[in-house]
C-alpha positions as CSV (number, residue, x, y, z in Angstrom):
1,M,111.2,-17.4,2.1
2,A,110.5,-13.7,1.5
3,K,109.3,-12.7,-2.3
4,Y,110.1,-9.5,-3.8
5,V,108.8,-7.6,-6.8
6,V,111.8,-6.6,-9.0
7,R,112.6,-4.3,-11.7
8,Y,115.5,-4.9,-13.7
9,G,116.9,-5.1,-17.7
10,A,116.7,-2.1,-20.0
11,M,113.3,-2.9,-20.9
12,R,111.9,-2.4,-17.4
13,F,111.0,-6.2,-16.7
14,L,108.9,-7.2,-13.5
15,G,109.7,-10.6,-12.0
16,V,108.8,-11.8,-8.3
17,L,111.7,-12.9,-7.2
18,T,112.9,-15.3,-3.8
19,A,115.3,-13.8,-1.2
20,T,118.0,-16.7,-0.4
21,G,119.3,-17.1,2.9
22,G,116.1,-15.6,4.1
23,R,117.5,-12.4,3.5
24,Q,115.2,-8.9,3.9
25,Y,115.5,-6.1,1.4
26,Q,114.3,-2.1,1.7
27,R,112.2,-0.6,-1.5
28,G,114.3,1.0,-3.7
29,A,117.6,-1.4,-2.8
30,K,120.1,-2.5,-5.5
31,V,120.4,-6.3,-5.8
32,I,121.9,-8.6,-8.0
33,A,119.4,-11.2,-9.0
34,R,119.5,-14.5,-11.1
35,T,117.2,-14.6,-13.7
36,D,116.0,-16.6,-17.0
37,R,118.3,-14.4,-18.6
38,G,121.4,-14.6,-16.0
39,L,122.9,-12.2,-13.5
40,E,121.3,-9.4,-13.7
41,V,121.4,-6.1,-11.8
42,G,118.4,-5.1,-9.9
43,E,115.8,-2.5,-8.4
44,V,113.9,-4.1,-5.1
45,L,110.4,-2.5,-6.0
46,C,108.1,-4.0,-2.4
47,L,107.3,-7.4,-1.0
48,S,104.9,-9.4,-3.5
49,D,101.5,-10.5,-1.4
50,D,98.4,-11.9,-3.6
51,E,96.8,-7.9,-4.1
52,V,100.2,-7.3,-6.0
53,L,100.1,-10.4,-7.9
54,G,96.9,-9.7,-9.5
55,R,98.3,-6.6,-11.0
56,I,101.6,-8.3,-12.6
57,K,100.4,-9.8,-15.6
58,D,102.8,-12.9,-16.6
59,P,105.8,-11.9,-13.9
60,T,109.6,-13.8,-14.3
61,E,110.8,-15.6,-11.4
62,G,114.0,-16.3,-10.2
63,Q,116.7,-15.3,-7.0
64,I,117.4,-12.3,-5.1
65,L,121.2,-13.2,-4.5
66,R,122.8,-10.4,-3.2
67,E,122.4,-6.6,-2.7
68,V,124.9,-4.6,-4.9
69,T,128.7,-4.6,-3.8
70,E,131.2,-1.7,-4.3
71,E,133.0,-4.4,-6.7
72,D,129.0,-5.1,-8.5
73,A,129.4,-1.6,-9.0
74,R,132.7,-1.2,-10.4
75,D,131.8,-3.9,-12.9
76,L,128.8,-2.0,-13.8
77,R,130.6,0.8,-14.5
78,R,133.3,-1.3,-16.5
79,I,130.2,-2.6,-18.6
80,E,128.5,0.8,-19.2
81,A,132.0,2.3,-20.1
82,R,132.1,-0.3,-22.9
83,I,128.6,0.2,-24.7
84,P,129.4,3.2,-27.0
85,D,132.4,1.1,-28.3
86,E,130.0,-2.4,-28.6
87,L,127.3,0.0,-30.4
88,A,129.7,1.3,-33.1
89,T,131.1,-2.0,-34.0
90,C,127.6,-3.6,-34.0
91,Q,127.2,-0.4,-36.1
92,R,129.9,-0.6,-38.5
93,C,128.6,-4.6,-39.0
94,V,125.3,-3.8,-40.2
95,E,126.5,-1.0,-42.8
96,K,129.1,-3.5,-44.2
97,L,126.3,-6.5,-44.7
98,Q,124.3,-3.8,-45.5
99,L,121.4,-4.6,-43.2
100,S,117.9,-2.4,-43.4
101,M,117.9,-1.8,-39.4
102,Q,118.4,0.8,-37.0
103,L,120.2,0.1,-34.1
104,V,119.0,1.8,-31.2
105,D,120.9,-0.1,-28.1
106,I,122.7,-2.2,-26.9
107,E,122.0,-4.1,-23.0
108,H,124.7,-6.4,-21.7
109,I,123.8,-8.1,-19.2
110,F,125.3,-8.3,-16.3
111,G,127.0,-11.8,-15.6
112,G,128.5,-11.7,-19.3
113,E,126.2,-14.4,-20.3
114,R,124.5,-12.1,-24.0
115,I,124.2,-9.6,-25.2
116,V,120.7,-7.7,-26.2
117,I,121.0,-5.8,-29.0
118,Y,117.8,-3.1,-30.0
119,Y,117.1,-2.6,-33.9
120,L,113.9,-0.6,-35.5
121,A,113.1,-2.2,-39.1
122,E,110.0,-1.9,-40.8
123,S,110.3,-5.6,-42.3
124,R,111.8,-8.6,-40.8
125,V,116.0,-8.7,-41.3
126,D,117.8,-11.6,-42.3
127,F,120.3,-10.7,-39.6
128,R,122.0,-14.6,-39.2
129,E,125.3,-13.4,-40.6
130,L,125.7,-10.3,-38.4
131,V,125.0,-12.6,-35.3
132,R,127.4,-15.0,-36.3
133,T,129.8,-11.9,-36.7
134,L,129.2,-10.7,-33.3
135,A,129.2,-13.8,-31.4
136,S,133.2,-13.9,-33.0
137,E,133.8,-10.2,-31.7
138,F,132.4,-10.1,-28.4
139,Q,132.7,-14.0,-28.1
140,T,129.4,-14.1,-26.2
141,R,125.9,-14.8,-27.1
142,I,123.7,-12.5,-29.1
143,E,120.2,-12.0,-28.9
144,M,118.5,-9.6,-31.6
145,R,115.3,-7.8,-30.6
146,Q,113.1,-5.9,-32.7
147,I,111.0,-3.1,-31.0
148,G,108.6,-0.1,-32.0
149,V,108.8,3.3,-31.3
150,R,107.4,3.6,-28.0
151,D,109.9,0.7,-27.2
152,E,112.5,3.3,-28.4
153,A,111.3,5.6,-26.4
154,K,111.4,3.5,-23.1
155,L,115.0,2.3,-23.9
156,L,116.2,6.3,-24.7
157,A,114.2,9.2,-23.3
158,D,114.5,10.6,-19.7
159,F,111.7,13.9,-19.0
160,G,108.5,14.5,-20.5
161,D,106.5,17.2,-21.1
162,C,105.4,17.6,-17.8
163,G,109.0,17.7,-16.2
164,C,108.9,14.1,-14.4
165,A,110.1,10.8,-15.6
166,V,108.5,9.7,-19.2
167,C,106.3,6.8,-17.6
168,C,107.3,4.1,-20.3
169,N,110.8,4.4,-18.6
170,N,109.3,4.8,-15.1
171,H,106.3,2.6,-14.1
172,L,104.8,1.5,-17.5
173,V,105.4,-2.4,-18.0
174,Q,102.6,-2.7,-21.1
175,M,102.1,0.1,-23.5
176,P,98.2,0.8,-23.2
177,P,96.5,1.0,-26.2
178,V,95.2,5.1,-27.0
179,S,93.0,7.0,-29.3
180,M,92.5,10.6,-30.1
181,R,88.5,10.0,-28.8
182,M,90.3,9.8,-25.3
183,A,91.8,13.4,-26.2
184,K,88.6,14.8,-27.5
185,L,86.7,13.2,-24.3
186,Q,89.1,15.0,-21.9
187,K,89.0,18.3,-23.9
188,A,92.6,18.4,-24.6
189,T,94.1,20.2,-27.2
190,L,94.0,18.5,-30.2
191,D,97.5,19.2,-32.0
192,P,99.5,16.4,-32.6
193,T,102.4,18.2,-31.0
194,K,101.3,18.7,-27.7
195,I,99.7,15.7,-26.8
196,S,102.0,13.7,-28.5
197,G,105.1,12.0,-26.2
198,R,108.9,11.5,-26.8
199,C,107.8,8.5,-29.1
200,G,105.6,10.7,-31.5
201,R,102.4,8.8,-30.6
202,L,99.7,10.0,-28.3
203,K,100.7,10.2,-25.0
204,C,100.0,7.4,-22.5
205,C,98.9,9.6,-19.7
206,L,95.8,10.2,-22.1
207,R,94.6,6.7,-20.8
208,Y,94.9,7.2,-17.1
209,E,91.7,9.0,-16.7
210,Y,89.5,8.1,-19.8
211,D,87.9,5.7,-17.5
212,T,86.8,8.0,-14.8
213,Y,85.9,10.6,-17.8
214,E,83.8,8.0,-19.6
215,K,82.6,6.9,-16.3
216,M,81.1,10.8,-15.4
217,Q,79.4,11.1,-18.8
218,K,77.1,8.6,-18.7
219,Q,75.8,10.5,-15.6
220,L,75.6,13.2,-17.5
221,P,72.5,13.7,-20.1
222,S,73.6,13.4,-23.6
223,I,74.2,16.8,-26.1
224,G,71.0,17.3,-27.9
225,T,68.7,15.7,-24.9
226,Q,65.5,18.3,-23.5
227,V,65.5,19.2,-20.5
228,I,64.1,21.3,-17.5
229,T,65.5,24.2,-15.8
230,Q,65.4,27.0,-13.3
231,E,65.0,29.4,-16.6
232,G,62.5,26.6,-18.3
233,P,62.8,24.3,-20.8
234,A,66.1,24.1,-22.6
235,K,68.4,21.6,-24.6
236,V,72.0,20.3,-23.9
237,I,74.5,21.5,-26.1
238,G,77.8,20.7,-24.6
239,Q,79.0,18.5,-21.3
240,E,82.1,19.9,-18.6
241,I,82.3,16.1,-17.3
242,L,84.8,17.3,-14.4
243,T,82.4,20.1,-12.7
244,G,79.4,18.1,-13.5
245,Q,77.6,21.4,-15.6
246,L,75.6,20.9,-18.8
247,N,75.5,23.9,-21.2
248,V,72.6,24.6,-22.3
249,M,70.3,26.8,-25.0
250,T,66.9,28.3,-24.1
251,E,63.9,28.5,-26.4
252,D,64.8,31.9,-26.7
253,H,67.9,31.0,-27.8
254,R,70.4,32.1,-24.7
255,R,73.0,30.2,-23.5
256,M,74.4,29.2,-20.2
257,F,75.6,26.7,-17.8
258,V,73.6,25.0,-15.3
259,D,75.0,22.1,-12.8
260,A,73.3,18.9,-13.8
261,A,71.6,18.2,-10.1
262,D,69.7,20.9,-10.8
263,V,67.9,20.0,-14.0
264,S,65.3,17.3,-14.9
265,I,64.9,15.3,-18.1
266,A,61.8,16.5,-20.0
267,P,59.1,14.3,-20.6
268,K,58.5,13.6,-24.2
269,P,55.6,15.0,-25.8
270,A,52.3,13.3,-26.0
271,K,51.1,12.7,-29.7
272,S,48.0,15.3,-30.4
273,E,44.4,14.2,-31.4
274,K,45.3,14.9,-35.0
275,G,48.2,13.0,-35.2
276,A,46.4,10.0,-33.9
277,K,43.7,10.1,-36.5
278,D,46.2,10.4,-39.0
279,T,47.8,7.7,-37.7
280,K,44.7,5.6,-37.5
281,K,43.6,6.6,-41.2
282,S,46.8,6.0,-42.5
283,G,46.1,2.2,-40.9
284,T,42.5,2.0,-42.1
285,K,43.8,3.1,-45.7
286,K,47.1,0.2,-45.7
287,S,44.2,-2.5,-44.5
288,D,42.0,-1.6,-47.1
289,A,44.7,-1.6,-49.6
290,K,45.8,-5.0,-48.5
291,K,42.2,-6.2,-48.8
292,N,42.0,-4.7,-52.3
293,D,45.3,-6.3,-53.2
294,A,43.7,-9.9,-52.0
295,T,40.7,-9.3,-53.8
296,R,42.4,-8.7,-57.1
297,S,44.5,-11.7,-56.5
298,G,41.4,-13.4,-55.9
299,T,39.7,-12.8,-58.8
300,K,43.0,-13.2,-61.5
301,K,42.6,-16.6,-60.1
302,N,39.4,-17.5,-60.7
303,D,40.0,-15.8,-64.1
304,T,42.6,-18.2,-64.4
305,T,40.8,-21.5,-63.8
306,R,37.8,-21.1,-66.1
307,N,39.9,-20.1,-68.8
308,D,41.9,-23.1,-68.0
309,T,37.7,-25.1,-67.7
310,K,37.2,-23.5,-71.5
311,K,40.2,-25.0,-73.1
312,N,39.5,-28.6,-71.4
313,D,36.4,-29.0,-72.5
314,T,36.9,-27.6,-76.2
315,K,39.5,-30.2,-75.9
316,E,36.9,-32.4,-75.1
317,N,34.6,-31.4,-78.1
318,Q,37.2,-32.4,-80.3
319,G,37.8,-35.5,-79.4
320,K,34.3,-36.5,-79.8
321,K,34.0,-35.1,-83.3
322,S,36.8,-37.1,-84.2
């Protein structure tokens, strides 16, 4: 039986699901699938093969039962219409129990097996009483899931500054780590308001081309390197990674951009004869100093031995007299 990669759930889970009855599905088809959480509505992305499986980490398993029918679509609209009221009910219960948490969203599983409540909190929350209250109110299983600000954007955000759908709400399954170093390497503006996404953190897209930038940078002479250009010796003071150019400063303090392919690394200057002699003299002085120290140390040891001998002789003479 054919297997397909299906995206489902509010958190955009990816699963490798088996098509029952030998049915075939096109990319983008809306389907009803049975997952480990119950009956859910999902979207077919592609056929599953070894290459695809190598790109997905720990995919879930399940079955594709059928394509979404008109009746399924009506049930789905009815469930979505109830979510605002359910969220308001949850908020009233949270306030009544005085819990330190912020409700973000509610996910109602299509088959009615459970309701997943997503919330933000700075610390651990004891929501056992809340779960009992909501289970009695909704007559179904309640699952509480604490999330971070990136997951909040994944649930609620729509479009980014680029005009496209936010990545976390579209194709990203795992949030890649992003650092300010990535922005600096790509010479992006360091204004936090311009390089931060809907979640308030650094944009995930800063990670996409970072490996390419890093690889290209390693092919360029590092800043501070002495190079030979067509204008003579110069020092690298900057890099243009994408264009493969270097910003250099010549010995007469002129600055210019040159192609990295047109320069060569300047050979390191050899030590002068004077420097070699000074080094040799320095080495001779050090060895002489070591010899003198060894001589002094030997002299001190000999003096100590003589003193010990004299003391022993004195003791023997006193013993004979007595």
